[in-house]
N, C-alpha and C positions, 0 to 999 in steps of 0.2 A: 269827075274824079272817079277812077277805078279803085274800088276798095277791095278787091279780090286778093291783093297782096299786103293789106293793111292789117295790123293788130291795133284794136281799140278798146280802150279800158274807160269805164264808166264808175266813177266814186259815187257812192250811195245809190248803187244800181239796183238794188231791190225794191226801190220805191216806184211808184205809178209811173213816173216819167221813164225810169230805167227799163221797166218792163215793155212799154210801148216802143222805146227806141230800139230795143233788142229785135222785138218782132219785125218792125220795118226794115231795118238793116238786113236782117236775115232773109226776108222775103224779097228785097229789091236788089241788094248789092252783094250779098254773100262774101262778107269779109273773111280773111284769113282766120282771124282769131277775135272773141270777144271775151274780155275779162270784167267780171263783176268784182268791184272792190268795194266792201262794207264791214261793218263791225259786228252785225247781228247774224250768228249762225244759224238761229232758227229761220230768219227770212230768207237766208240763202237756202237752207234745206227745203223751205216751202216753195220757193222759186224753181228749184231743180226738180221737185216732185210734180210741179204743175206742167212739166214737158218742156220748159226752156232748158234744155240740156243737150248734149251732143259733143261730137269731136272739136266743134269750132268754138265751145264753151268752156270757159274756166271761171271758178269762184276762188276769190282771195280774200280772207279774213284780214281785217287791219283797219285801224282808225287814222283818219288824216292828221291828227294831232301828232302822230308818229312818223317823223320824216324818214328815219332809216328804213322803216317798213314801205313807205312809199316808194323809195328808191329801188328797193327789191321788186316790188310790183311793177314798176314802170321800165324795168329792164327789157329791151327788144319791143317797146310799145312805140306805135307810130302817132296815135292819136288819143288825146285825153278828153273826156267830157265829166266836167265836174258838177256834179249834182247834189253831192252831200252837204248837208247843213242842218243845223238847229234852227226850227221855223216857227213856232208857236209864239205869238206875239205877247200874250200875257205872261208866259214862261220866262221869256227874255227880260221882263221888267223885274223878275223877282230872282233870277238867275243870270245877272248880266256877265260874270266873268266866265262862266260856261260857254256862253254863246260867243264872247269874245276868243275863247281858246279854240273853238271848232270853226267858226265863220271868218275870222281874221287871221290868225295865227296858222290854222289850217290851210287857208288860202296861201299864205307865204310858203308853206311847206309843199305845197302843189306845186308852185313856180320853181323853188330851188331844186326839188327831184326832177323835174322836167328838163331843167338846164344842166342837171347832172347826168342825165341818162340818154339824151339823144332824141327825146320826143320831138315830132316836128310841128305839132298842131295842139294847142289847148282851147277849149271853148268853155266858159264858166257861165253857169245858169245864175241869173239874178232876178230881182223882183221890183215890181212897182213901188214896193216899200223903201227902195234904196233912193228914189228921187224925194228931195226935200224931207229926209226923215224925221218923224216925230217920236219914234219909239226905238229901244235899243236894238231890236232885230234889224229894223231897216237901217240903223247907223253901221252895224257890222257888215250888212251886205254892201253898203256904199263904199265902206273901207275896202272889202273884197274887190270890188269892181274896180277902184283905184290901183290896188295892187296888180291885177291882172293887166290893165291898161299900160302900167309903168314898167311890167315885165318886159315890153318889147324894147325899152331903153336900155336894159342892163344884159341882153342877150349876147352882144359883142358879134363875134363872127358867126355864132350859131344860127343855122336855118331852122328857126321856130317862129311861130306866131301864137300870140295870145289875143283872144277876143272874148266878148261878153255878150249873152243875149238876154233882154230884160223884158219880161212880160207880166201879165195880171194874173188872176185867179184861173186856175185850170180847172175845166169843167169835170166834175166827178172824181177829182183826185182824193187820195185819202186825206180826211180832215176838213175838207172844204165843206162850203155852205149847203150845196145841193143834197149830198148823202146825210149831212146833219138834219136838215129838213125833212127828207124822207123818213128818216128814224123817228123824228119828233111827232110827225103827223098822226102816228098811232095813239098818241096821247091827246089829241084833238086841241093841242095848244102849240102854236110855233112862237119862239122867243125872238123878238127883233130887237136888235141894239138900238137903231135909231131909224125912224121912219124916212128919213131924207137919204139915207146912205146909198151910194151907188159903187159899182166895181166894174173894172175892165173883164172881159170874159175870152178865154181861149180854149180850145180842145187840146188834148195830149197830142193828137195827131198834128195840128198845127204848130204845137211846140217843138215837135220833133223835126217838122218841115224847116223850121227856123234854125235849128242847131245845124241840120245839114247845110242849110244854106251858108251859115257861118263857116263850118268846115271848108266848103268849096270856094268860097269868095273872099273870105276876110283878108286884109292886108296886114292886119295886125294893130290892135288898139281900139277898134271900133266896139261901140255898144249898140248892138242891133235891137230895134224896139218895133214890134209889129203893128199894122194898122188893124185893130180888132174893135168889136162893139163893146158898149157898156150895157149893164142892166141895173135896175132899181131892185133894192132888196125886197120891197113890198111886192114887186111883180114875180119875184122868185117865190115868195110866200104864196101869192094868188095861183101860181102856176102849179104848185106842189100841193097845196092843201087849201083849195078855196072855201071849204066849209069849217077850217078850223079856226080858234080864236088867234088872232095876233096880238100878243102880249108884249108890250114895250119893257125891256128890262134895262135900257141904258148901255152906253158905249163901254166896252171893255178897256182896260189899262192899255194905252198906247195905240189906240184905233184912230182913224181918221174917218171923216165923213165921205169925202171923196179921195180917190188915190190919184196920183199923178205918175207919168212915165217919163216926161220931158218937161223940165221946168223952164220959165222963161229965161232964166239965165243961162240955160243949155242952148238956147236957139242960135246963138253966134256960131256955135259948132256943129250945129244939127242939119244934116242933109237928107232930102226927101228922095229916096231910091225907086219909088212905085208901090210896091208891096210892103216895104219896110222903111223906117227911118234910121239913121245911124248917127249916133253923137260921136263926133270924132275927137282924138286926142288932141290936147292943147299944142303938143309938139310932136306931130307925127314923124315916124321914121321912114316915110315914103313921100313921093310927089303928090300933092294935092291934087293937081291937074289930071294926074293919071288915075286917081280915085274917082273924080268926076267923070271922066271918059269912059272908063271902064263899067261904071254903074248908071250911066246916063242921069247922074245925081244933080240936084238943084238945091242950093241953100234955102232954107226955110225962112220967112220973114222974121226980121228982128221982133223980139217980143211974143213969138210963137210959144204955145204951151200945149201939153197933151194931158187932159184932165179927164177923168171917168164922169165927172158931173157936167162937163161943157162939151162932151163928145158930139160929134154929128151923127155917129151911127147907134142905134139903140135896139135891143131885143125886146120884142113884145112878149107877153104872156104866152100866146100860142108858140112863138118862136123858141122860148125856153122849153116848153113842153116837147117840142120836137126834138130838140138837142138832148133832152134827158133821154129820149127813146132812142136816140142815135149813139150817144156816148156814155150813159149811165145805166140805164135799164130798158132792155127792148120791150118789156111787158108792162111798162108803166102806163097806168090810168089815173084819171082824176077820181 
């Protein structure tokens, strides 16, 4: 796909993903215009001041809870990447309606605004916590995923595709475990919620590549899932601070020991595409045979599930250290 004549808008674009996405887009594809849509004017100012600015960049203040503001922002936009969300699991347990307003009603506003303004392609970012959710955050993202998948059923004659990308913990993103541990090692104590805990791991760059894949190849309604490694929380602690005390503090409200991205119930509609899996809509608006042919896709076995605790690919302590040097801090040493 040629992006040189495309205008791309990113909701929540001042976050870790947005900054990386913009950098890669500008370096590789040179789109006509990139619009950052977010509600925090300070983060927009800081992003501009860091050099992410120019004739191809626009900054648009607004909240995805405001449908009319979204419609104004989407005017003339070709592609929307929806990255805005409330994400902190414990905060969701204590402030459920705030998460519902942003993550669920905000998703519906994105869909309605896109349908009203001629947007051609919408890719929504999801999370492993949306699969078999046990916390409010995961439940809101599952609702969001369902809304975007169903958006393809209500588009009528319009030439628009809605799809979702779902992946695990992003290496080095704001608020994630590795920057948290790097900060805590100064105190000589690393707090561990549960020593059995595992998580999926993906780099920001790989997350961006997956979104670009969805923009280029989605037929509408797919939930794309990457094949990525897992890590053990104890290995992360050892990689970051081998000499520090590992103090067990207990699981936080709404946390799982292991994360899932594809549940056993999803196996009936999940296809292996090589680099990615795709969970297909129950009632696709396109021909399944065409999808299989286009992607060389194979239906996964019945009962298949994709779980961070039973994953076949694992990061070692040294792997984690190398990834920290590559994606978080090039000067990192033990």
